[in-house]
C-alpha positions as MATLAB code, in Angstrom:
seq = 'MKGLLYCSYSNFVMKNNSASDKTNEFEILLTLSNAIAGARQRADLWEIVTEQLLEKFGARYYTICLINEDALTHTPFLYSAEKKIRSVTGINPVLHEQHPIKDGLFDHAIATGEPVIFDMQSLIKRKDIPPYIIHWYNSSVKELMMIRICNGKEPKGVLYLYSVQVNSFSKHQSGLLKGIANQLGTGISNILANEKIERQLKEISKYKTKLEQENSYLKEEWIKERHLLGNVIGNSAAMKEVYDFVSKVAASDTTVLISGETGTGKEIIAHQVHNLSPRRNKLMIKVNCAAIPANLVESELFGHEKGSFTGATEKRNGKFELANNSTLFLDEVGELPLEVQAKLLRALQEKEIERIGGQSVIKVNVRIIAATNKNLEEEVAAGRFRSDLYYRLNVFPISLPPLRERKEDIPELVSFFINQYSTNTGRKISGIAPKVLKKLMSYSWPGNIRELEHLIERTVLLSTTPEITDVSLPGRNRFLSGVAGTEMQVLSLEDVEREYILKVIKLSKGRISGPNGAAAKLQLPSTTLISKMQKLGIRKEHFIARNDGNE';
ca = [
      69.032  177.948   88.318;
      65.558  177.876   89.787;
      63.765  174.713   91.041;
      60.359  173.560   91.446;
      58.668  170.282   93.197;
      55.303  168.920   92.396;
      54.062  166.766   95.088;
      50.657  165.001   95.480;
      49.477  164.194   98.833;
      46.788  161.641   99.983;
      46.694  162.780  103.270;
      48.206  165.896  104.964;
      47.812  165.971  108.824;
      49.302  168.060  111.860;
      46.496  170.763  111.072;
      46.790  172.170  114.845;
      49.243  174.582  115.972;
      49.852  173.145  119.671;
      53.494  173.242  120.947;
      53.712  169.495  120.470;
      53.401  169.937  116.970;
      55.939  172.963  116.920;
      58.363  170.497  118.545;
      57.369  168.001  116.236;
      57.811  170.407  113.097;
      61.276  171.294  114.335;
      62.341  167.352  114.660;
      61.030  166.869  111.259;
      62.710  169.699  109.536;
      66.160  169.151  111.456;
      65.994  165.324  110.303;
      65.434  166.197  106.709;
      67.711  169.178  106.628;
      70.699  166.884  107.793;
      69.698  164.616  105.206;
      69.601  167.120  102.372;
      72.801  168.779  103.351;
      74.429  165.381  102.986;
      73.094  164.814   99.581;
      75.620  165.020   96.866;
      73.974  163.301   93.645;
      70.237  163.392   92.773;
      69.708  159.518   93.286;
      70.416  161.030   97.016;
      68.124  163.720   97.108;
      65.514  161.314   95.146;
      65.727  158.762   98.220;
      65.161  161.381  100.797;
      62.275  162.850   99.024;
      60.792  159.516   98.183;
      61.404  157.825  101.447;
      61.065  160.593  103.997;
      59.619  163.833  102.901;
      56.837  161.709  101.213;
      56.212  159.442  104.471;
      56.116  162.348  106.636;
      53.301  164.435  104.653;
      51.465  161.451  103.640;
      52.394  162.647   99.934;
      52.070  160.233   96.788;
      54.041  161.753   93.944;
      56.267  164.909   93.493;
      58.427  166.415   91.017;
      61.361  168.832   91.285;
      61.855  171.398   88.371;
      64.569  174.148   88.001;
      64.631  177.462   86.388;
      66.762  177.448   83.465;
      70.130  179.504   82.888;
      67.897  181.529   80.443;
      66.012  182.780   83.157;
      62.690  182.405   80.888;
      62.221  178.547   81.308;
      61.874  176.145   84.007;
      62.288  172.235   83.402;
      61.882  169.006   85.885;
      64.817  168.039   87.922;
      63.762  165.445   90.088;
      60.457  163.525   90.505;
      58.520  160.407   91.783;
      59.244  157.185   90.001;
      58.029  157.017   86.368;
      56.542  153.569   86.448;
      54.946  154.316   89.538;
      53.192  157.199   88.330;
      52.332  155.841   85.302;
      50.855  152.631   86.814;
      48.358  155.124   88.791;
      47.750  157.944   86.594;
      48.712  156.722   83.499;
      50.810  159.861   82.379;
      54.547  160.515   82.288;
      55.387  162.543   85.419;
      57.626  164.960   83.234;
      54.552  166.343   81.339;
      57.012  168.944   79.691;
      60.623  169.324   78.997;
      60.728  172.713   78.910;
      57.995  175.424   79.835;
      58.129  179.204   80.553;
      58.262  180.757   83.773;
      55.275  183.048   83.114;
      52.964  180.075   82.714;
      50.162  181.583   85.126;
      51.400  179.512   88.275;
      55.046  179.313   88.554;
      55.777  183.163   88.436;
      52.872  183.414   91.057;
      54.373  181.048   93.460;
      57.940  182.724   92.773;
      56.631  186.297   93.633;
      54.498  185.084   96.652;
      57.042  183.487   98.899;
      54.300  181.860  100.679;
      52.379  178.388  100.269;
      49.523  178.623   97.684;
      46.832  176.103   97.572;
      44.564  175.374   94.660;
      41.409  173.616   94.309;
      41.889  171.590   90.922;
      38.451  171.692   90.205;
      38.249  175.815   90.103;
      42.008  175.890   88.809;
      41.179  174.064   85.709;
      38.586  176.849   84.705;
      41.172  179.238   84.338;
      42.308  180.589   80.994;
      45.875  180.677   81.794;
      46.167  177.384   83.258;
      49.446  175.455   81.703;
      48.982  172.391   79.870;
      50.379  169.991   82.538;
      48.030  170.960   85.334;
      45.354  169.679   82.764;
      47.232  166.494   82.756;
      47.147  166.234   86.225;
      43.467  166.848   86.717;
      42.659  164.340   84.386;
      44.508  161.833   86.406;
      42.257  162.691   89.508;
      44.599  164.985   91.379;
      42.157  167.109   93.556;
      44.310  169.533   95.457;
      47.707  171.758   94.508;
      49.968  173.394   96.659;
      52.981  175.516   95.505;
      55.810  177.214   97.505;
      58.752  178.851   96.193;
      62.375  177.195   96.783;
      65.430  179.384   97.751;
      68.915  179.281   98.229;
      69.592  182.227  100.524;
      67.372  185.079   99.419;
      67.869  183.632   95.783;
      64.870  182.331   94.357;
      65.541  178.869   92.856;
      61.961  177.453   91.854;
      58.885  176.616   93.104;
      57.638  173.482   95.036;
      54.348  171.958   93.775;
      52.452  169.417   95.724;
      49.694  167.650   94.411;
      46.778  165.423   96.179;
      44.120  163.086   95.164;
      41.798  164.091   98.064;
      40.385  167.478   98.763;
      41.261  169.576  101.664;
      44.690  167.638  102.211;
      46.671  170.977  102.615;
      46.648  173.508  105.420;
      48.566  176.822  105.495;
      49.316  176.116  109.376;
      52.187  173.909  107.946;
      53.608  177.079  105.991;
      56.487  177.518  108.205;
      57.625  173.864  107.908;
      57.011  173.875  104.291;
      59.161  176.869  103.807;
      62.039  175.805  105.764;
      61.852  172.207  103.782;
      61.842  174.178  100.416;
      64.717  176.453  101.354;
      66.846  173.316  102.408;
      65.993  172.038   99.092;
      67.044  174.756   97.435;
      70.554  174.545   99.421;
      70.522  170.824   98.309;
      69.970  171.564   94.951;
      72.804  174.221   94.693;
      75.055  171.967   96.151;
      74.022  168.979   93.844;
      74.370  171.153   90.870;
      77.804  172.181   91.837;
      78.761  168.704   92.325;
      77.652  167.688   89.066;
      79.378  170.529   87.198;
      82.525  169.442   88.863;
      82.014  165.898   87.525;
      81.540  167.250   83.975;
      84.860  169.389   84.392;
      86.716  166.304   85.407;
      85.515  164.366   82.725;
      86.237  166.965   80.292;
      89.811  167.238   81.913;
      90.119  163.299   81.697;
      89.122  163.445   78.198;
      91.688  165.844   77.084;
      94.332  164.527   79.188;
      93.704  161.300   77.378;
      93.597  163.094   74.032;
      97.310  164.607   75.205;
      98.474  161.362   76.062;
      97.669  160.194   72.507;
      99.131  163.013   70.836;
     102.143  162.766   72.894;
     102.579  159.253   72.186;
     102.198  159.867   68.559;
     104.818  162.546   68.752;
     107.449  160.308   70.699;
     106.894  157.477   68.200;
     107.528  160.044   65.284;
     110.342  161.291   66.982;
     112.186  157.813   67.658;
     111.414  157.074   64.048;
     112.824  160.472   62.721;
     116.116  159.528   65.013;
     116.180  156.425   63.214;
     115.797  157.701   59.712;
     118.131  160.378   60.095;
     121.144  158.145   59.863;
     119.633  155.979   57.030;
     120.700  158.389   53.997;
     123.371  156.427   52.428;
     124.890  156.183   48.978;
     127.476  158.144   46.936;
     126.448  157.603   43.588;
     126.259  160.257   41.075;
     122.332  160.005   40.985;
     122.170  160.440   45.075;
     124.740  163.260   44.950;
     122.205  165.203   42.819;
     119.520  164.291   45.010;
     121.628  165.706   48.184;
     122.404  168.846   46.106;
     118.770  169.303   45.607;
     117.893  168.944   49.307;
     120.567  171.181   50.515;
     119.412  174.087   48.104;
     115.809  173.990   49.019;
     115.706  172.849   52.705;
     116.527  176.517   54.257;
     113.315  177.922   52.309;
     109.857  177.380   52.954;
     109.180  175.938   49.169;
     107.076  173.157   48.634;
     108.905  169.979   47.607;
     107.266  166.996   45.685;
     109.415  163.945   46.059;
     108.671  161.198   43.461;
     110.249  157.619   42.964;
     109.362  154.151   43.386;
     108.046  152.425   46.112;
     110.856  151.629   48.469;
     113.544  154.237   47.314;
     113.493  156.048   50.841;
     111.066  159.309   50.051;
     110.452  159.580   53.724;
     114.105  159.608   54.256;
     114.559  162.527   52.120;
     111.677  164.382   53.621;
     113.206  164.158   56.876;
     116.292  165.539   55.845;
     114.945  168.513   54.073;
     112.956  169.110   57.365;
     116.071  168.803   59.560;
     118.080  171.077   57.391;
     115.355  173.660   57.493;
     114.460  176.497   60.187;
     111.830  174.470   61.146;
     113.851  171.524   62.467;
     113.411  172.385   66.051;
     109.730  171.203   65.680;
     108.583  167.620   64.735;
     107.912  166.750   61.171;
     104.227  165.555   61.196;
     103.345  162.743   58.876;
     100.183  161.668   57.149;
      99.966  158.570   55.058;
      97.201  159.543   52.554;
      96.919  156.001   51.154;
      96.541  154.333   55.066;
      93.563  156.342   55.736;
      89.804  155.708   54.583;
      88.445  158.087   52.219;
      85.800  159.387   54.673;
      88.338  159.961   57.240;
      90.928  161.888   55.303;
      89.368  165.341   55.838;
      88.960  164.948   59.490;
      92.625  163.835   59.867;
      94.064  166.651   58.028;
      91.968  169.417   58.894;
      90.054  168.217   62.085;
      86.336  168.311   63.192;
      84.191  169.803   65.966;
      82.396  167.565   68.412;
      79.179  166.484   66.894;
      79.956  167.147   63.227;
      79.400  163.847   62.278;
      78.439  160.231   63.395;
      81.120  159.097   65.701;
      82.410  162.762   66.513;
      82.192  162.677   69.691;
      84.727  165.396   70.605;
      86.742  167.803   69.095;
      89.862  166.901   67.290;
      92.606  168.851   65.733;
      93.836  167.678   62.609;
      97.413  167.398   61.224;
      97.841  170.983   59.748;
      97.260  172.258   63.412;
      99.629  169.598   64.959;
     102.431  170.976   61.958;
     101.718  174.805   62.773;
     105.141  176.413   62.462;
     106.424  172.984   61.337;
     106.353  170.816   58.458;
     103.589  168.286   57.057;
     104.576  165.245   54.934;
     101.871  164.113   52.992;
     102.931  160.738   51.824;
     101.335  159.103   48.820;
      99.677  162.132   48.223;
      98.470  160.758   44.717;
      95.887  158.790   46.486;
      93.893  161.495   48.169;
      90.203  161.658   46.937;
      89.595  164.535   44.417;
      87.002  166.236   46.811;
      89.782  166.229   49.656;
      92.150  167.666   46.895;
      90.254  170.634   46.502;
      90.152  171.547   50.308;
      93.881  170.704   50.538;
      94.397  173.311   47.411;
      92.616  175.881   49.382;
      94.685  175.204   52.300;
      97.865  175.526   50.571;
      97.018  178.835   48.954;
      95.206  180.459   51.836;
      97.164  179.230   54.669;
      93.972  178.627   56.536;
      91.855  175.747   57.206;
      88.233  175.030   58.800;
      87.541  172.115   60.827;
      84.707  169.876   59.704;
      81.658  171.418   61.447;
      83.484  174.533   62.200;
      82.571  178.009   62.265;
      85.752  179.884   62.159;
      88.964  179.937   60.161;
      92.336  178.648   61.466;
      95.620  180.349   60.296;
      98.335  177.760   59.877;
     101.958  177.968   58.918;
     103.013  174.897   57.394;
     105.518  173.900   55.201;
     104.460  171.016   53.004;
     106.422  168.219   51.727;
     104.680  165.685   49.252;
     105.696  162.006   48.272;
     104.144  159.741   45.794;
     105.138  156.619   43.795;
     102.839  157.707   41.010;
     103.294  159.834   37.980;
     100.842  162.545   38.606;
     101.328  163.982   35.244;
      99.623  160.830   34.070;
      97.084  161.147   36.898;
      96.272  164.432   35.998;
      95.501  163.406   32.192;
      93.281  160.873   33.402;
      91.308  162.742   35.684;
      92.361  161.509   38.889;
      94.306  164.223   40.182;
      93.727  167.837   40.258;
      95.890  170.144   37.701;
      95.893  173.028   39.986;
      97.069  170.784   42.981;
      99.824  169.576   41.187;
     101.188  172.574   39.948;
     100.968  173.770   43.647;
     102.922  170.826   44.850;
     105.251  170.347   42.173;
     107.035  173.856   42.878;
     110.560  172.187   43.674;
     110.532  168.285   42.455;
     113.044  165.791   43.684;
     113.180  162.504   41.894;
     114.663  159.675   43.604;
     116.473  156.851   41.351;
     115.277  153.416   41.945;
     117.964  151.223   43.206;
     118.911  149.342   40.097;
     120.062  152.488   38.908;
     122.509  153.124   41.922;
     123.609  149.733   42.184;
     127.134  151.233   43.307;
     125.519  152.019   46.351;
     124.530  148.554   47.229;
     127.710  147.428   49.082;
     127.412  150.191   51.431;
     123.727  149.600   52.073;
     124.446  146.269   52.498;
     127.226  146.825   55.188;
     124.923  149.470   56.924;
     121.903  146.841   57.210;
     124.305  143.837   58.378;
     125.470  146.208   61.266;
     121.881  147.310   62.143;
     120.390  143.978   62.613;
     123.154  142.585   64.127;
     123.171  144.700   66.634;
     119.621  144.491   67.120;
     119.324  140.657   67.249;
     122.643  140.137   69.084;
     124.403  137.955   66.432;
     127.935  138.438   65.350;
     128.038  138.928   61.692;
     131.298  140.485   60.422;
     130.641  140.796   56.875;
     129.248  139.314   53.465;
     130.979  136.981   50.973;
     132.101  138.749   47.687;
     129.821  136.294   45.738;
     126.996  137.060   47.580;
     127.503  140.614   47.047;
     127.767  140.283   43.264;
     124.837  138.017   43.521;
     123.080  141.179   45.154;
     124.343  143.734   42.629;
     123.019  141.566   39.366;
     119.568  141.657   40.732;
     117.060  144.204   39.675;
     115.320  145.033   43.041;
     112.011  145.703   42.055;
     111.086  146.728   45.965;
     114.215  148.914   46.022;
     116.141  149.484   49.119;
     113.170  148.272   51.256;
     113.447  145.058   49.611;
     117.012  145.030   50.035;
     116.687  146.210   53.810;
     114.198  143.047   54.659;
     116.479  140.731   52.588;
     119.282  141.394   54.802;
     117.305  141.382   57.727;
     116.082  137.906   57.206;
     119.423  136.674   56.210;
     120.994  137.892   59.256;
     118.209  135.931   61.378;
     118.879  132.839   59.272;
     122.743  133.229   59.485;
     124.527  130.368   61.436;
     128.253  131.838   60.444;
     130.144  135.059   60.956;
     129.912  135.758   57.361;
     127.229  135.955   55.222;
     127.829  133.188   52.305;
     124.333  133.048   50.825;
     121.157  134.825   50.212;
     117.740  133.634   49.072;
     116.481  136.033   46.563;
     113.026  136.231   44.982;
     112.138  134.371   41.889;
     112.452  136.625   39.153;
     109.485  135.694   37.469;
     107.182  136.863   40.325;
     108.508  140.559   39.775;
     109.850  141.063   36.143;
     108.391  140.538   32.701;
     110.471  138.893   30.150;
     112.798  141.675   29.432;
     115.456  141.271   32.055;
     115.819  144.633   34.131;
     112.100  145.762   33.642;
     109.883  146.147   36.235;
     106.331  144.631   35.916;
     103.901  147.213   36.518;
     101.277  146.342   39.248;
      97.952  147.699   38.383;
      94.716  148.242   40.118;
      91.586  146.583   39.048;
      90.320  150.062   38.232;
      93.561  150.836   36.131;
      93.279  147.319   34.353;
      89.533  147.892   33.638;
      90.325  151.138   31.997;
      93.474  149.882   29.940;
      91.350  147.021   28.709;
      88.451  149.217   27.624;
      90.744  151.675   25.788;
      92.312  148.762   23.968;
      88.910  147.372   22.678;
      87.856  151.045   21.454;
      91.039  150.797   19.677;
      90.471  147.755   18.253;
      86.685  149.004   17.300;
      88.405  152.121   15.513;
      86.681  154.636   18.029;
      83.374  153.479   17.855;
      81.504  152.824   21.029;
      77.910  151.497   19.640;
      76.722  149.871   16.943;
      77.388  146.130   15.520;
      81.086  146.712   15.355;
      81.190  149.114   18.073;
      83.385  148.186   21.703;
      80.256  147.942   23.546;
      79.224  144.947   21.163;
      82.881  143.431   21.570;
      82.661  143.796   25.399;
      78.898  142.169   25.629;
      77.748  145.165   27.283;
      74.621  147.780   26.563;
      76.291  151.135   24.906;
      74.976  153.092   27.984;
      76.546  151.050   30.205;
      79.568  151.329   28.635;
      79.592  154.861   28.413;
      78.770  155.069   32.056;
      81.802  153.212   32.940;
      83.935  155.113   30.875;
      82.813  158.454   32.625;
      83.449  156.588   35.988;
      86.942  155.685   34.918;
      87.815  159.341   33.706;
      87.955  158.025   29.833;
      87.112  160.819   27.598;
      87.301  161.009   23.697;
      90.499  162.505   23.495;
      92.202  159.541   25.288;
      91.165  157.022   22.799;
      91.502  159.294   19.659;
      95.337  160.038   20.947;
      95.852  156.222   21.050;
      94.311  155.747   17.784;
      96.923  158.168   16.684;
     100.136  156.042   18.023;
     100.140  157.756   21.254;
      99.345  154.873   23.267;
];
C-alpha cells in the first residue's frame, strides 16, 4: 500500500534557515512523531493531522491517499472533514475513489522524493493533469505542494498540500516535511496492520459463532438420537417385518424411503437404519423439508457463498456437507419444491453439490434416508413430484403400519410412555386399569404413536392415583368419517380445489368451455379455468380417466 496526503495552506511561515528555526522544526517533528507513533486507528491519526499538523503549518485542508495492492491505482485514506470542505469549496474532498498511479503528478512525486511545488494557474494548463486537480483549481486553490510518503525505504505514497494563497510554500521546509511524511508512512502502516488484525478477529469471532451454532445443533441432535434409540417398541407381525427390512438394508449405502402416516415413527426407524450402519460413529443429519420456507430450502441443503443473495452475509455450509461420510435424513421429502427436486436428484446421482453462488463442485459421500406421509406415486401422477427423483429415492422402501393395524403393540407402548413420563414428572404411576387399556385398544388412533404418547403424557400429569383409571379420548367425529375405523383425509386447500374442479369436469362430461362446460358451472371464464388447471397440474388424461371410472 502506498499513500498520499493532500493539504491546503492559508499560511506557510518559517521561511528562514536560522538555528532557532532548526530547533523549532526538530521540536515540531518530535512532537508529531510521538503522536503519530501512538495512533492505532484512523480517527487517531485524523485528529493529529487536523489539530496539530494543520495548526503548525497553517493548512486548511488535507487528504491522505494510499497506493492500492494492485500497485496500479491509489485511493484516499484520510482527509479533512467533508462538511468543512463542502462549506467553503462546494466540492467533495474525495474527488475520486480510485485513480491511476501514473496520473501525471502522483508518479512524479513518488520518483522525486523531494517536495515539489506547483502554481495551480500554470499546472491547470498541462495536458496530463488529473481531473481532481481541476476541481481544486475551480475551488480557488492557488498552490500545490507534493511530497512522497515512505515507510522505511519503501514508498507508501505522496503527500499533497493545497493552499488558497500564492507563495505559501517554501522548499526550505523540505527536511521537516520529509520527516513528517516518513512518520506518516510508519503510522499509516501501523494503522493498516491494526485494521487487518481487527478484520481477522471479526472473522474468527464470526466463525466461532458459526461453530458454536453447529455444535449446538449437533448436541441437540445427539441427545435426541439417544432418546429415540430406546423408542422402537412393538412385537407385532407388521413391526417384525419392518425390523427385518431394517436389518437387511442398514449395512449397505442403499437409499431408503420410509413411508407411513404421520406419527408412525418414521424418524425412529431412520435412526435405527443409521445406527446399524457403518456410518453410526457420525451423527445422522436431519432436514425437515416441510418446515423450511421454499426460498431457503436450497441454501439449507447445499449451502451458499457470502453475498450470493440478499441476506447472505456469510458463507454457510449446507446439510449435505455437514452429513459428509454420514447419513442425511430428508423428512417429509414430498414437500420439496420442484426446482429443488431437480438439484437434489443431481446431488444423489453425481454425489456432488454446488453452494448457491459458488464456482466449484464439492464432492460428498452421503447416505440418504427419506421419509414421507404422502403417496409419492400419486404426487408423481399429479405432477407435484419428479418421477426420476421418486425412482431414485424408492430403492429400498419401508412402509410403517399405522397403529390401528398393530393394536397388539399398544399395551407395551402404553407401559413405556407411563414409565417415561412418570420419571420425567416425578409422579408415581404404577400402571393402567384393564378397562382403560381396553378403551385405548378400541380407539382408531388417527395420530398414531405420537397421539398415543401425548395422550399418556397428559394423563400422567392429570392423574391423582397410582393407577391410571381413566383417559380422555378425543371425540371421534373430529377425526373420523362416518365409517368406523376409517381416517378422514385432511387435504390442503390446493388439493380441495383440484378435486372439486375434477368433479365438476366429470359432471360436465369432460367439457371445459361452452354453455354446459365446467367453466360455466364454476362461473369462471374458460381461460381462467384452464389457467387454474395448469397451475394445479390437471391434465386431460386425469379427468378422462376419471370419466372411465378410475376416480
